C-alpha positions in Angstrom: 45.6 32.4 88.0 48.8 30.9 88.1 49.9 28.0 90.4 52.8 25.9 91.2 52.7 22.3 92.5 56.0 21.2 93.7 56.5 17.4 94.5 59.3 16.0 96.3 60.0 12.2 97.8 59.1 11.3 101.3 61.5 11.5 103.9 62.7 7.8 104.3 62.4 7.4 100.7 65.7 6.5 98.8 66.8 9.3 96.4 69.4 7.8 94.0 69.0 11.2 91.5 69.7 13.5 94.8 72.7 11.3 95.5 74.3 11.3 92.1 73.6 15.4 92.1 75.4 15.3 95.4 78.4 13.9 94.2 78.9 15.7 91.0 78.3 18.7 93.1 81.3 17.8 95.3 83.4 16.6 92.1 82.9 19.8 90.8 84.8 21.5 93.7 81.2 23.1 95.5 81.9 22.6 98.9 79.6 22.7 101.9 76.9 20.4 100.3 75.7 17.9 103.0 72.9 16.4 101.3 70.8 17.0 97.9 67.0 15.8 97.3 65.9 16.2 94.1 62.0 17.0 93.0 59.6 18.3 90.2 57.8 21.6 89.8 54.7 22.3 87.9 54.0 25.3 86.7 50.2 25.6 85.8 48.3 28.5 84.6 44.6 28.2 85.6 41.5 30.2 83.7 39.7 30.0 86.9 39.9 33.2 89.6 38.6 31.3 91.9 41.5 30.7 94.5 39.7 28.0 96.6 38.3 26.2 93.6 42.0 26.1 92.0 43.7 24.5 95.0 41.0 22.0 95.1 41.5 21.0 91.1 45.4 21.1 91.6 44.9 18.7 94.7 42.8 16.7 93.1 45.5 16.7 89.7 48.3 16.0 92.1 46.8 12.9 93.8 45.6 11.5 90.3 48.6 12.5 88.0 51.4 14.9 89.5 52.5 12.7 92.2 53.0 9.4 93.5 51.6 9.8 96.8 52.7 6.5 98.0 56.3 8.0 98.2 55.9 11.3 97.2 54.6 14.6 98.9 53.3 17.6 97.6 52.8 21.5 97.7 50.4 23.5 95.9 50.6 27.3 95.4 48.4 29.7 94.1 49.8 32.7 93.2 
């Protein structure tokens, strides 16, 4: 079973890397970019075939390791 955990900064948290990417895009001539927020994506393959257990396991992993829940949100998708 495959899954994806997407981690992004909470709104209101400054994103200096996103600002740097935004500036770089503008300097490269990419027009129409209003703002950029960056994040992390984890593609994870699980041995389990139980979707509910997989979601619970990945939420626990995100809470403990993959995301800093003080400043980041995460979304778990089991494919």
